[in-house]
Each structure stands twice: as C-alpha cells, then as structure tokens.
C-alpha positions as CSV (number, residue, x, y, z in Angstrom):
1,M,0.0,0.0,0.0
2,T,1.4,3.4,-1.0
3,N,2.4,5.7,1.8
4,A,0.5,9.0,1.6
5,L,3.8,10.8,2.1
6,D,5.1,9.3,-1.1
7,L,2.3,10.8,-3.2
8,P,3.6,13.7,-5.3
9,E,0.3,15.5,-4.9
10,I,0.7,15.5,-1.1
11,L,4.4,16.4,-1.2
12,C,3.7,19.3,-3.5
13,R,1.3,20.7,-1.0
14,I,3.9,20.3,1.8
15,G,6.4,22.0,-0.4
16,W,4.4,25.2,-0.6
17,F,4.6,25.5,3.2
18,L,8.4,25.2,3.2
19,T,9.1,28.9,2.5
20,T,12.6,29.3,1.1
21,H,12.3,33.1,0.6
22,W,10.7,35.6,2.9
23,K,10.4,39.4,3.0
24,P,12.0,40.8,6.1
25,N,11.0,44.4,5.2
26,K,7.4,45.0,4.2
27,K,8.3,48.4,2.9
28,D,10.6,46.9,0.3
29,P,8.6,44.2,-1.5
30,T,11.5,43.3,-3.8
31,F,13.9,42.3,-1.0
32,F,14.1,38.6,0.0
33,D,16.2,36.5,2.4
34,F,17.0,33.0,1.2
35,H,16.5,30.2,3.7
36,P,16.6,26.8,1.9
37,K,17.7,24.6,4.9
38,D,14.3,23.0,5.6
39,L,13.5,22.4,2.0
40,I,16.9,20.8,1.3
41,A,16.4,18.5,4.3
42,C,13.1,17.4,2.9
43,A,14.7,16.8,-0.5
44,Q,17.1,14.3,1.1
45,V,14.4,12.0,2.4
46,S,14.0,10.0,-0.8
47,R,14.2,10.2,-4.6
48,T,10.5,11.1,-4.8
49,W,10.8,13.8,-2.2
50,R,13.9,15.2,-4.0
51,R,12.1,15.2,-7.4
52,V,9.1,17.1,-6.0
53,M,10.8,19.4,-3.5
54,L,13.8,20.8,-5.5
55,P,11.7,22.9,-7.9
56,F,10.6,24.9,-4.9
57,L,14.1,26.3,-4.7
58,W,13.3,28.2,-7.8
59,T,10.0,29.8,-6.8
60,V,11.8,33.2,-6.6
61,Y,14.3,34.7,-9.0
62,D,15.6,38.1,-7.9
63,E,18.2,39.3,-10.5
64,S,19.6,42.1,-8.4
65,R,20.6,39.6,-5.7
66,M,21.1,36.3,-7.5
67,E,23.2,37.5,-10.5
68,R,26.3,37.4,-8.3
69,W,25.7,33.6,-7.8
70,N,26.9,33.1,-11.4
71,I,24.1,30.6,-12.2
72,P,24.7,29.3,-15.7
73,A,22.2,30.6,-18.3
74,N,21.1,27.2,-19.4
75,I,20.2,26.2,-15.8
76,L,18.3,29.4,-15.3
77,Q,16.4,28.9,-18.5
78,A,15.5,25.3,-17.5
79,A,14.5,26.3,-14.0
80,S,12.5,29.4,-15.1
81,E,9.3,27.2,-15.5
82,H,9.3,27.0,-11.7
83,F,9.5,30.7,-11.1
84,R,6.6,32.3,-9.2
85,F,8.2,35.6,-8.4
86,I,10.5,37.4,-10.9
87,S,12.5,40.6,-10.5
88,L,14.3,41.7,-13.7
89,W,16.3,44.8,-14.4
90,T,18.4,44.0,-17.4
91,P,17.1,42.9,-20.8
92,W,17.3,39.2,-21.4
93,P,17.1,37.6,-24.9
94,A,13.5,37.0,-25.9
95,N,11.8,33.8,-24.7
96,T,14.7,33.1,-22.2
97,V,12.3,33.1,-19.3
98,R,9.7,30.4,-19.8
99,S,7.5,31.0,-16.7
100,Q,3.8,30.5,-17.1
101,H,2.7,30.3,-13.5
102,L,3.8,33.7,-12.1
103,F,2.1,35.3,-9.1
104,E,4.3,38.4,-9.0
105,L,6.5,40.2,-11.6
106,N,8.8,43.1,-11.0
107,V,10.4,44.4,-14.2
108,A,11.9,47.7,-15.3
109,G,13.7,49.5,-18.1
110,R,14.4,47.7,-21.4
111,A,13.7,44.4,-19.6
112,L,10.0,45.4,-19.9
113,V,10.2,45.3,-23.7
114,T,12.4,42.3,-24.1
115,N,10.3,40.1,-21.8
116,L,6.8,41.0,-23.0
117,Q,6.1,37.3,-23.3
118,L,5.9,37.2,-19.5
119,L,2.8,39.4,-19.6
120,H,1.2,37.4,-22.4
121,N,2.0,34.0,-20.9
122,N,0.9,34.8,-17.3
123,P,-2.7,36.2,-17.5
124,Q,-3.1,35.0,-13.8
125,L,-0.6,37.7,-12.5
126,K,-1.8,39.3,-9.3
127,L,1.1,41.6,-8.4
128,L,2.9,43.7,-11.1
129,R,5.5,46.4,-10.7
130,M,6.9,48.2,-13.7
131,G,9.5,50.9,-14.1
132,F,9.5,53.0,-17.3
133,L,12.2,54.9,-19.1
134,D,10.1,57.2,-21.3
135,S,6.6,57.7,-22.7
136,S,7.2,55.6,-25.8
137,M,7.9,52.5,-23.7
138,Y,4.3,52.4,-22.5
139,C,3.1,52.4,-26.1
140,E,5.4,49.4,-26.9
141,I,4.0,47.3,-24.1
142,Q,0.4,48.6,-24.0
143,P,-1.3,45.6,-25.7
144,A,0.5,43.2,-23.3
145,I,-0.4,45.2,-20.2
146,E,-4.1,45.5,-21.2
147,S,-4.3,41.7,-21.7
148,L,-4.0,41.3,-17.9
149,T,-7.4,41.0,-16.0
150,R,-6.6,39.6,-12.6
151,L,-4.3,42.2,-11.0
152,Q,-4.7,42.9,-7.3
153,S,-1.6,45.1,-6.8
154,L,-0.1,47.4,-9.4
155,Q,3.0,49.7,-9.1
156,L,4.0,52.1,-11.9
157,D,7.3,53.9,-11.5
158,F,8.3,56.9,-13.7
159,L,5.1,56.5,-15.8
160,R,4.7,58.8,-18.8
161,P,1.3,57.9,-20.3
162,V,0.7,59.2,-23.9
163,N,-3.1,59.3,-23.5
164,W,-5.2,59.3,-20.4
165,D,-7.4,56.5,-21.8
166,H,-4.5,54.1,-21.6
167,L,-4.7,53.9,-17.8
168,T,-8.5,53.9,-18.0
169,R,-8.6,50.7,-20.0
170,L,-6.0,49.1,-17.7
171,F,-8.0,49.8,-14.6
172,S,-11.3,48.9,-16.1
173,N,-9.8,45.5,-17.2
174,N,-8.8,44.7,-13.6
175,P,-11.8,45.1,-11.3
176,D,-10.1,43.2,-8.4
177,L,-7.4,45.9,-8.1
178,R,-6.8,46.5,-4.4
179,S,-3.4,48.4,-4.2
180,L,-2.2,51.0,-6.7
181,R,1.1,52.9,-6.5
182,F,2.5,55.7,-8.6
183,N,6.1,56.8,-8.1
184,H,7.2,59.9,-9.9
185,P,4.7,59.9,-12.7
186,L,4.2,62.8,-15.1
187,D,1.1,64.1,-17.0
188,I,-1.6,62.0,-15.5
189,M,-4.4,64.2,-16.6
190,G,-7.6,62.4,-16.0
191,F,-9.7,59.3,-16.1
192,E,-12.8,60.1,-18.1
193,G,-15.0,57.1,-18.6
194,C,-13.1,54.9,-16.1
195,E,-15.2,52.5,-14.0
196,P,-15.0,53.0,-10.2
197,L,-12.3,51.0,-8.6
198,T,-14.7,49.4,-6.1
199,K,-12.1,47.1,-4.4
200,L,-9.1,49.6,-4.2
201,S,-8.2,50.1,-0.6
202,L,-4.6,51.6,-0.9
203,L,-3.5,54.4,-3.2
204,H,0.1,55.6,-3.1
205,F,1.1,58.8,-5.0
206,N,4.6,60.2,-4.9
207,G,4.9,62.9,-7.5
208,D,4.1,66.5,-8.5
209,W,0.5,67.4,-7.8
210,D,0.5,70.2,-10.5
211,R,1.9,67.9,-13.2
212,N,-0.7,65.1,-12.3
213,P,-4.1,66.7,-11.8
214,G,-5.8,63.4,-12.7
215,I,-4.9,62.0,-9.3
216,L,-7.7,63.9,-7.6
217,Q,-10.1,62.5,-10.2
218,L,-8.8,59.0,-9.5
219,I,-9.4,59.4,-5.8
220,Q,-13.1,60.1,-6.6
221,L,-13.3,56.7,-8.2
222,C,-12.2,54.8,-5.1
223,P,-15.3,54.5,-2.8
224,R,-13.7,51.9,-0.6
225,L,-10.3,53.6,-0.2
226,E,-8.9,53.0,3.3
227,R,-5.3,54.2,3.0
228,L,-3.9,57.2,1.1
229,E,-0.2,58.0,0.9
230,F,1.0,61.3,-0.8
231,P,3.5,64.1,-0.5
232,A,2.7,67.3,1.3
233,A,4.6,69.6,-1.1
234,G,2.1,71.3,-3.5
235,C,-0.8,69.3,-2.1
236,P,-4.2,71.0,-2.6
237,V,-5.2,70.1,0.9
238,R,-8.6,71.8,0.9
239,Q,-9.7,70.3,-2.4
240,L,-8.3,66.9,-1.4
241,A,-10.1,67.0,2.0
242,K,-13.4,67.8,0.3
243,I,-13.0,64.9,-2.1
244,L,-12.1,62.5,0.6
245,R,-15.1,63.4,2.7
246,E,-17.5,63.1,-0.2
247,F,-16.2,60.1,-2.0
248,C,-14.1,58.0,0.4
249,P,-16.1,57.3,3.6
250,S,-14.0,54.3,4.5
251,L,-10.7,56.2,4.7
252,N,-8.9,55.5,8.0
253,A,-5.2,55.8,7.3
254,I,-3.1,58.8,6.0
255,Q,0.6,58.9,5.2
256,C,1.7,62.4,4.3
257,E,5.4,62.7,3.5
258,G,7.4,65.9,3.3
259,G,5.9,68.2,5.8
260,F,3.8,71.3,6.6
261,E,5.6,74.4,7.7
262,E,4.4,76.7,10.5
263,E,2.3,78.8,8.2
264,Q,0.5,75.7,6.9
265,E,-0.8,74.6,10.3
266,D,-4.4,75.0,9.1
267,N,-3.7,72.4,6.3
268,A,-2.2,69.9,8.8
269,V,-5.1,70.3,11.2
270,L,-7.6,69.9,8.3
271,L,-5.9,66.8,7.1
272,V,-6.1,65.1,10.5
273,Q,-9.7,66.1,10.9
274,T,-10.8,64.9,7.4
275,P,-11.4,61.1,8.0
276,A,-14.5,60.3,10.1
277,R,-12.5,57.5,11.7
278,L,-8.7,57.9,11.6
279,L,-6.8,54.8,12.8
280,H,-3.3,55.3,11.3
281,L,-1.4,58.5,10.7
282,V,2.1,59.4,9.4
283,L,2.8,63.2,9.4
284,T,5.6,65.7,9.4
285,V,4.9,69.0,11.0
286,E,7.0,72.1,11.6
287,P,6.4,72.6,14.5
288,L,3.9,70.7,16.6
289,S,1.0,72.7,18.0
290,M,-1.8,72.2,20.5
291,R,-4.3,72.5,17.6
292,I,-2.8,69.4,16.0
293,C,-2.8,67.7,19.3
294,D,-6.5,68.5,19.8
295,A,-7.3,67.1,16.3
296,L,-5.4,63.9,17.1
297,A,-7.2,63.5,20.4
298,G,-10.5,63.9,18.5
299,H,-10.0,60.4,17.0
300,A,-10.6,58.1,19.9
301,G,-9.8,55.1,17.9
302,L,-6.3,56.2,16.7
303,E,-4.1,53.1,16.8
304,S,-0.8,54.1,15.2
305,L,0.9,57.4,15.0
306,K,4.2,58.5,13.4
307,L,5.2,62.1,13.8
308,R,8.4,63.8,12.5
309,F,9.4,67.3,13.3
310,R,12.6,69.3,12.9
311,E,13.0,71.1,16.2
312,Y,13.5,69.2,19.4
313,N,12.5,71.8,22.1
314,A,10.5,72.2,25.2
315,V,7.3,73.2,23.4
316,N,7.3,70.2,21.1
317,T,8.1,67.8,23.9
318,H,5.3,69.2,26.1
319,I,2.9,68.6,23.2
320,L,4.2,65.0,22.8
321,A,3.6,64.4,26.5
322,T,0.0,65.7,26.0
323,I,-0.5,63.3,23.1
324,L,0.8,60.4,25.2
325,E,-1.7,61.3,27.9
326,R,-4.8,61.9,25.6
327,C,-4.5,59.3,22.8
328,T,-5.3,56.3,25.0
329,N,-6.0,53.8,22.3
330,L,-2.6,53.9,20.6
331,R,-1.0,50.6,19.8
332,S,2.1,51.9,17.9
333,I,4.1,55.2,18.4
334,D,7.0,56.4,16.3
335,F,8.4,59.8,17.1
336,V,11.3,61.2,15.0
337,L,12.5,64.2,16.9
338,G,14.8,66.9,15.7
339,Y,15.6,65.2,12.4
340,G,16.9,68.5,11.0
341,E,19.3,69.1,13.9
342,V,23.0,69.1,13.0
343,E,24.0,68.5,16.6
344,Y,22.1,66.5,19.2
345,P,20.7,68.5,22.0
346,D,20.8,67.5,25.6
347,P,17.9,65.0,26.0
348,Q,14.8,66.4,27.6
349,L,13.3,63.4,29.4
350,S,10.5,65.0,31.4
351,W,8.0,64.4,28.6
352,V,8.9,60.7,28.5
353,D,8.6,60.5,32.3
354,S,5.1,62.0,32.4
355,P,2.0,59.8,32.9
356,W,0.9,57.6,30.0
357,K,-2.6,56.2,29.6
358,M,-2.1,53.7,26.8
359,P,-3.0,50.2,28.0
360,H,-3.0,48.8,24.4
361,L,0.4,50.1,23.5
362,E,2.5,47.4,21.7
363,K,5.4,49.2,20.1
364,I,7.2,52.5,20.7
365,S,10.0,54.0,18.6
366,L,11.9,57.1,19.6
367,S,14.8,58.6,17.6
368,G,16.6,61.9,17.3
369,L,16.7,62.5,21.1
370,T,20.4,62.1,21.6
371,Y,23.6,60.6,20.1
372,P,22.7,56.9,20.0
373,Y,26.0,55.0,20.6
374,V,29.6,55.1,21.7
375,S,32.5,52.9,20.7
376,G,32.6,49.4,22.0
377,A,30.8,46.2,21.3
378,M,27.3,45.8,22.8
379,T,26.9,42.2,24.0
380,S,23.7,42.3,25.9
381,I,20.9,44.4,27.4
382,T,22.9,44.7,30.7
383,D,25.9,46.4,29.1
384,P,26.3,49.6,31.3
385,G,28.3,51.8,28.9
386,F,31.8,53.2,29.1
387,R,31.2,56.4,31.0
388,A,29.3,54.9,33.9
389,Q,30.9,54.9,37.4
390,S,31.1,51.6,39.2
391,L,28.1,52.2,41.6
392,A,26.0,53.6,38.8
393,A,27.0,50.7,36.6
394,E,25.8,48.2,39.2
395,A,22.5,50.0,39.5
396,K,22.1,50.0,35.7
397,R,22.9,46.3,35.6
398,A,20.3,45.5,38.2
399,L,17.7,47.5,36.4
400,A,18.5,45.9,33.1
401,Q,18.4,42.4,34.8
402,S,14.8,43.1,35.9
403,F,14.0,43.7,32.2
404,L,15.6,40.4,31.3
405,D,13.5,38.7,33.9
406,Q,10.4,40.1,32.3
407,G,11.4,38.6,28.9
408,W,13.0,41.5,27.2
409,A,16.1,41.0,25.0
410,F,18.4,43.1,22.8
411,D,17.4,42.3,19.2
412,R,19.5,44.4,16.8
413,C,21.1,47.6,15.9
414,S,20.1,49.2,12.6
415,T,23.4,51.0,12.2
416,A,25.9,49.3,9.9
417,G,28.8,47.8,11.8
418,Y,26.8,47.7,15.0
419,D,29.2,45.1,16.5
420,D,31.5,48.1,17.2
421,K,28.7,50.2,18.7
422,R,27.3,50.4,22.2
423,I,24.3,52.4,23.4
424,S,25.2,55.8,24.9
425,D,24.4,56.7,28.5
426,S,21.9,59.3,27.4
427,A,20.1,57.0,25.0
428,R,20.1,54.3,27.8
429,A,18.4,56.8,30.2
430,V,15.5,57.2,27.7
431,R,15.4,53.4,27.2
432,D,15.2,52.6,30.9
433,I,12.3,55.1,31.3
434,V,10.4,53.5,28.5
435,F,11.2,50.0,29.9
436,Q,9.7,51.1,33.2
437,R,6.6,52.3,31.3
438,A,6.4,48.9,29.7
439,R,5.5,47.5,33.1
440,D,2.3,49.4,32.9
441,S,1.7,48.4,29.3
442,P,1.2,44.6,29.4
443,R,0.9,44.4,25.6
444,M,4.2,46.2,24.7
445,H,6.5,43.9,22.9
446,T,8.9,46.1,20.9
447,I,10.9,49.1,22.0
448,V,13.2,51.1,19.6
449,I,15.5,53.7,21.1
450,E,17.6,55.5,18.4
451,D,19.2,52.6,16.5
452,F,18.7,49.9,19.1
453,T,15.7,47.5,19.1
454,Y,14.5,45.4,22.1
455,V,11.9,42.7,21.9
456,N,9.8,40.8,24.3
457,K,8.8,37.7,22.2
458,S,6.5,36.4,24.9
459,R,4.2,39.3,24.3
460,I,4.1,39.3,20.6
461,P,0.6,38.2,19.6
462,L,0.2,35.0,17.5
463,K,-1.0,35.7,14.0
C-alpha cells in the first residue's frame, strides 16, 4: 500500500509551506532573504521527495541579488518554468524566461520590452511592478499590459502615459485591483470614462501634484479607499479634504510625507480632521501645535501614530507628553524628533517620564533625542556603557536584569557595523524610562530607542 507521504500531490502541498524566501521588510517588497535549509532537508528523504521538492528552490528569481551567484544561463532557462516571483532589471534575450505560473512580476527598463512574453504568458498575474524609461515605452507594451485582467496590486514607476485613456482601459480591465502605487509619474491628466475601482483600498502617489491633476479625479473613483499615501509639497489640501469626505467614507489611514511648515498649520489640522474614523497617521509638522494635538485626540480610535518634526525643544516635547496622555487607544508610536538638527541637544526626558494612559500600546520607537551610541561592542541588554561609574553601573545592571527577567532582550542595531557600537548613556536613560513604562503596558513587545531594538517575544501576539 502506497504511503500517503510518497504521493507527489501531497508532497507538492507540503512544499508550498516550506518557504525558502521571505520578505523581512514589508516596505521593500522586492527584497528577499533566502533560507533553503528546511527544503533541502526534505529533498534528502528519498528520490520522490527530491524530485518534488527541489523545484521549490526556484520559486523566486531576484536578478539584483542572484546574478552574483553566477548561475549558468542554461540552468536558469530550464529552472524558469518553476518561477513564481521574478524581478528583472536587465534585458534578457526574448523567450529566455519560460515562466507560465507567475504570481508576481517586478520588471523595469528595457527588460520590460524584451520580456513581453511574460505578460502574455501569465494572465493570472496578481502583483505587477513596472519601471518605465520614457513615454514611448508604454506604447510598446500597452497591448500586453491591457491583456491582464486579474491584477490585485499594481505599481507604476516613472510612468509617462501618452493618452489618459491608456490607464482607463488598464484599470477597467482589472476590477479586483486592491493596491495602486504611482512613483514619480508625469502628466496623469484624468480618467474620463473609467469605471469605479470598487475594491481599491490603498492608493500611493509620490509625485508632483501640479503635473498630475488626474490623481484627484482618480481618488473620486475609489469608494472603498482605506489608506492614502501622498506628498505634502504642493498638495491642494482643501480640495483633497473635500473629495475624501465626499467620495471616500472608509478612509482610515493617511501617510503624508514631506511636511507642513508653521504657516501651513491649518492644512495639517484639516488633514487630520478629514477622516471620520482615523486609525493610522504618518505626518511631518513644523512645529507641533496644540491644535494638531486636539485634532489627534478627537480620534478616539487612533491606533498608530508616526510624527516627524525638525526642532527638538520644550514646546514640542510638552505637546508630545500631552499626546501620550490623551491618545489612550494607541498601539504603535513612532516619534522622530529633531531630524533636522546638525547636533544632538541634551535629551529632555521629562516628557517621556510624564504619565501615560495607553494600556493597548504594543510598540514604541523614539529617535533623534540624543547621540545613540559610543565605541565598544554591545553584547547584551545589561551592558552599562563606558562612561558609567562603578556604583552607577551596578544599579544599571540591576535595572537591566529586571527587564531580562520580564522577557526583554536586545534584538538588533540598525546601524551598519553595530558590532563596534554600544548604546550611549543618554540613550540608555531614555530606554530605561520606556522600559519602566512597559511594566504598565502589558501588551508592549517592541521598543526602539535610536538605533537599538529590544523585543519581548513572549508578548508578541500570535498571528
């Protein structure tokens, strides 16, 4: 009797759960880490397991990372039928890549034109990212793009559409589109005749508002839009706010990059007040004001907040303390303080030490308060720092040990060459205050102070 674990159909299903590539950074969807250990172990069980499992090693082909592996061209061509994700930047000879079962395609430059068969041969594509060189390129690949009908995520970089109806047809052909990203487009003029994008929940626009007036019309076609990402520079805030209130009742997340200067405070306040139910906000303001604080406090359900501002002073830190006290539903906080400062000021810790009322807080990130590190390898959370006196060092070790007993551990330093860096005394002072606050926030599992990340894995919720 045949063992069920020798049936190729069962083994194939198992193979899909043995992920060899994973994305450590959600903000960079093209970056993968390669972890084939588990899959290779399975491939050594038997000849049947080897025959079924090894093709899963080729589910991802990322040219920017794998070209240095010097894989022979004939092997790549033979293995390409197993590709499910492809990232191409250089033109390959036509019909070199034979993939017909792609889920995701990331292609740019002349590689777009030389690999048109990938679009024709993969009508089931769900995620597509394209980078253009000029306006003529879109005309060359237009028939192939418009043949796609199942896209759920689309990113267009440096797009130069010749006619507005090109995009209209593309969007109308893909009614399941949920995520749409424009990076540095030019001359998006309108979408006359375009059907509403009834499933689109995320719209990202990074470009010149004046050169792309059609973006405002596009927003009107997104009745279920939940997240909007856009630059502050040149933004027609009043017109945008009016459109969002009228056409996008489900909007709950705003990411506004760039920043509003002091004389644009009205625009910043209006933007915060626009959604009926704001859950997530990323905003740069110069400077903070109590009016912005009041607008934030008006959203009782606000869950995540990232604020960036240039000046790290007593006024701004007082307002931050007020936010920490009034926004009681926050789950994630990210404050980038004084990012425009050439020199780090003396850390003002009174605002961090003020009462917090955030029982749901899970993650806090603070940067720009002080110089983050000094020379010397950091080996553990209990490392006291070079400048500490002996008695002070012992007290710091005891405090840090209590954090260890609660399950906290040093995770990583985001600075290159962190093996030669150790957290500074001033950054440590901020960290220890936040650790003490973590005792009152039973859900907090991640703390980032300057470049140093600490994690309590026992508190991370299971997905």
